[in-house]
C-alpha positions in Angstrom: -10.2 -107.1 -230.3 -8.6 -103.7 -229.6 -6.2 -104.3 -232.5 -9.2 -104.8 -234.9 -10.6 -101.3 -233.7 -7.4 -99.7 -235.1 -6.9 -101.8 -238.1 -10.5 -102.2 -239.5 -13.0 -100.0 -237.8 -15.9 -101.4 -239.8 -15.0 -105.0 -238.9 -14.7 -104.0 -235.2 -18.2 -102.5 -235.3 -19.6 -105.6 -236.9 -17.9 -107.9 -234.3 -18.9 -105.7 -231.4 -22.5 -105.6 -232.6 -22.6 -109.4 -232.9 -21.0 -109.8 -229.4 -23.7 -107.5 -228.0 -26.5 -109.4 -229.7 -25.1 -112.6 -228.3 -24.7 -111.2 -224.8 -20.9 -112.2 -224.9 -20.0 -109.5 -222.5 -16.6 -110.7 -221.6 -15.4 -110.4 -225.2 -16.4 -106.9 -225.8 -13.8 -104.2 -226.1 -15.5 -102.0 -223.5 -12.8 -99.2 -223.5 -13.1 -98.5 -227.3 -16.8 -99.0 -227.3 -17.4 -96.4 -224.6 -15.0 -94.0 -226.4 -17.0 -94.5 -229.7 -20.4 -94.0 -228.0 -19.2 -90.7 -226.4 -17.8 -89.7 -229.8 -21.2 -90.1 -231.4 -22.7 -87.4 -229.1 -19.7 -85.1 -229.8 -20.2 -85.6 -233.5 -23.8 -84.6 -233.3 -23.0 -81.5 -231.4 -20.2 -80.6 -233.7 -22.5 -81.1 -236.7 -25.0 -78.6 -235.3 -22.3 -76.1 -234.6 -20.9 -76.4 -238.0 -24.3 -76.0 -239.7 -25.3 -73.1 -237.4 -22.0 -71.3 -238.4 -22.6 -71.9 -242.1 -26.1 -70.7 -241.7 -25.1 -67.5 -240.0 -22.3 -66.9 -242.4 -24.7 -67.1 -245.4 -27.3 -64.9 -243.6 -24.6 -62.2 -243.1 -23.5 -62.5 -246.7 -27.2 -62.3 -247.8 -27.7 -59.2 -245.8 -24.4 -57.4 -246.4 -23.9 -58.3 -250.2 -27.4 -58.1 -251.7 -25.9 -57.5 -255.1 -24.3 -61.0 -254.9 -27.2 -63.0 -253.8 -27.5 -66.3 -255.5 -29.4 -69.5 -255.6 -26.3 -71.3 -254.0 -26.5 -69.0 -251.0 -30.2 -69.8 -250.6 -29.5 -73.5 -251.1 -26.8 -73.3 -248.4 -29.2 -71.5 -246.0 -31.9 -74.0 -246.6 -29.7 -77.0 -246.3 -28.1 -75.8 -243.0 -31.5 -75.2 -241.5 -32.6 -78.7 -242.6 -29.5 -80.3 -241.2 -29.9 -78.6 -237.8 -33.6 -79.6 -237.8 -32.8 -83.3 -238.6 -30.1 -83.5 -236.0 -32.5 -82.2 -233.4 -35.3 -84.6 -234.6 -32.7 -87.5 -234.2 -31.6 -86.3 -230.8 -34.3 -84.1 -229.2 -32.1 -83.6 -226.1 -30.1 -81.2 -228.4 -32.9 -78.9 -228.9 -31.5 -76.2 -226.7 -27.9 -76.7 -228.2 -28.2 -74.0 -230.9 -29.1 -71.5 -228.3 -26.0 -72.4 -226.2 -23.8 -72.1 -229.2 -25.2 -69.2 -231.2 -22.7 -66.7 -229.8 -19.6 -68.7 -230.6 -21.0 -69.7 -234.0 -21.8 -66.1 -234.8 -18.2 -65.0 -234.0 -16.9 -67.7 -236.4 -19.4 -66.7 -239.0 -18.5 -63.0 -238.6 -14.8 -63.7 -239.2 -15.5 -66.0 -242.1 -17.9 -63.4 -243.6 -15.2 -60.7 -243.4 -12.7 -63.0 -245.1 -15.1 -64.1 -247.8 -16.6 -60.8 -248.6 -13.6 -58.4 -248.1 -15.9 -56.3 -245.8 -14.1 -55.1 -242.7 -15.1 -57.2 -239.7 -16.0 -54.1 -237.9 -18.9 -53.6 -240.3 -20.6 -56.7 -239.0 -22.3 -56.4 -235.6 -20.2 -57.7 -232.7 -23.2 -59.6 -231.3 -25.4 -61.8 -233.4 -28.1 -59.3 -234.7 -30.6 -62.2 -235.4 -33.0 -63.9 -233.1 -32.3 -67.6 -233.2 -36.0 -68.3 -233.9 -35.6 -66.3 -237.1 -32.3 -67.8 -238.0 -33.9 -71.3 -238.0 -37.1 -70.2 -239.6 -37.3 -71.5 -243.2 -39.3 -68.5 -244.4 -37.0 -65.7 -243.0 -34.1 -63.9 -244.6 -32.5 -60.7 -243.3 -32.9 -57.6 -245.4 -30.3 -55.1 -246.3 -29.8 -52.5 -243.6 -31.9 -54.5 -241.1 -29.5 -54.4 -238.1 
């Protein structure tokens, strides 16, 4: 069944699920199943990091380019917060993951903010200037000159 995994992933999933339901343990492609299960966890963590980076990027832009604030930035901020919240609701064991990743996510967001805004990277604080509680708070936005 390993060839099916490569050729038609959806079919492989359906067959694997059926084999599990029927307790046909000997026929299960264990190597690929284990790899896919591990990949699910990585995917959830990657999604949180991606959303956290996007959120921090838009918070920096919101603060440092107040004249360019837009509904689309606000939508992006709101959506990133929602996606992080949903990921943690689905996997409560990831509740502390944003705390573990905020430094790296901020550095990515800082570099992206410099590129997207044309503002020198040195203008943005080297360390994340926002408390994670505030970053994730749906009612909070940074104000100009707040750092």
